[in-house]
C-alpha positions in Angstrom: -96.9 -46.5 -58.8 -97.9 -50.0 -59.8 -97.0 -50.8 -63.3 -97.7 -54.3 -64.8 -95.5 -55.2 -67.7 -96.2 -58.5 -69.5 -97.8 -59.6 -66.2 -94.9 -58.7 -64.0 -95.4 -55.9 -61.4 -93.0 -53.0 -60.9 -93.3 -50.0 -58.6 -92.1 -47.1 -60.6 -92.0 -43.6 -59.1 -93.6 -40.6 -60.7 -91.1 -38.7 -62.9 -88.7 -41.6 -63.5 -88.1 -42.4 -67.2 -88.6 -46.2 -67.6 -85.4 -46.4 -69.7 -83.5 -45.7 -66.4 -84.9 -49.0 -65.2 -84.2 -51.0 -68.3 -82.2 -53.7 -66.6 -85.2 -54.5 -64.3 -87.9 -54.1 -67.0 -86.0 -56.4 -69.4 -86.8 -59.2 -66.9 -90.5 -58.8 -68.0 -89.6 -59.4 -71.6 -89.2 -55.9 -72.9 -86.1 -55.6 -75.0 -84.1 -52.3 -75.0 -81.5 -51.1 -77.4 -80.4 -47.5 -77.1 -82.8 -46.4 -74.2 -82.8 -42.9 -75.6 -85.8 -43.2 -78.0 -83.9 -43.6 -81.3 -83.9 -47.3 -82.1 -87.5 -48.4 -81.5 -86.6 -51.8 -80.1 -88.8 -51.3 -76.9 -92.1 -50.5 -78.6 -95.0 -51.9 -76.5 -98.7 -51.3 -76.1 -100.1 -49.3 -73.1 -103.2 -51.3 -72.5 -104.3 -49.3 -69.4 -103.3 -46.0 -67.9 -102.1 -44.2 -71.0 -103.7 -41.0 -69.6 -101.3 -41.1 -66.6 -98.2 -41.1 -68.8 -96.3 -38.0 -70.2 -97.2 -37.3 -73.8 -94.6 -38.5 -76.3 -91.9 -36.1 -77.3 -91.4 -35.1 -81.0 -88.4 -37.5 -81.1 -90.4 -40.4 -79.7 -93.2 -39.7 -82.2 -90.7 -39.6 -85.0 -89.2 -43.0 -84.0 -92.7 -44.5 -83.7 -93.7 -43.2 -87.1 -90.4 -44.4 -88.7 -90.9 -47.9 -87.2 -94.6 -48.1 -88.3 -96.1 -47.9 -84.9 -99.2 -45.7 -85.6 -101.6 -46.5 -82.8 -101.6 -44.0 -79.9 -101.3 -46.9 -77.4 -98.0 -47.9 -79.0 -95.1 -46.2 -77.2 -91.4 -46.6 -76.6 -91.1 -48.1 -73.2 -87.8 -46.4 -72.6 -89.4 -43.0 -72.9 -92.4 -43.5 -70.6 -92.7 -41.3 -67.6 -95.5 -41.4 -65.1 -96.9 -37.9 -64.9 -100.2 -38.4 -63.0 -100.6 -40.9 -60.2 -104.5 -41.1 -60.3 -104.5 -44.4 -62.3 -105.0 -47.5 -60.3 -102.3 -49.2 -62.4 -100.5 -48.9 -65.7 -100.6 -52.0 -67.9 -98.0 -52.5 -70.7 -97.7 -55.5 -73.1 -95.0 -56.1 -75.6 -95.9 -57.4 -79.0 -93.8 -60.5 -78.8 
């Protein structure tokens, strides 16, 4: 599925956790730390296509809360998984 991260396009298959592609996604300016949802380094805003992503786990929600990310569009990029391919594209932008 087409995913636009900070203007750069990636084709990410349904069911693949974005953290598994961290070395590629870092080229779009998203920084990763632990890639397992604990550090909160990879927080970004899902501008379009949030409804096609898996809901955040309790662990992700806890990390988001701890880091002060309170908007539902703010997610840990490493934990994102495409669950529904009905979106034309998913657009993600980092805060920096």
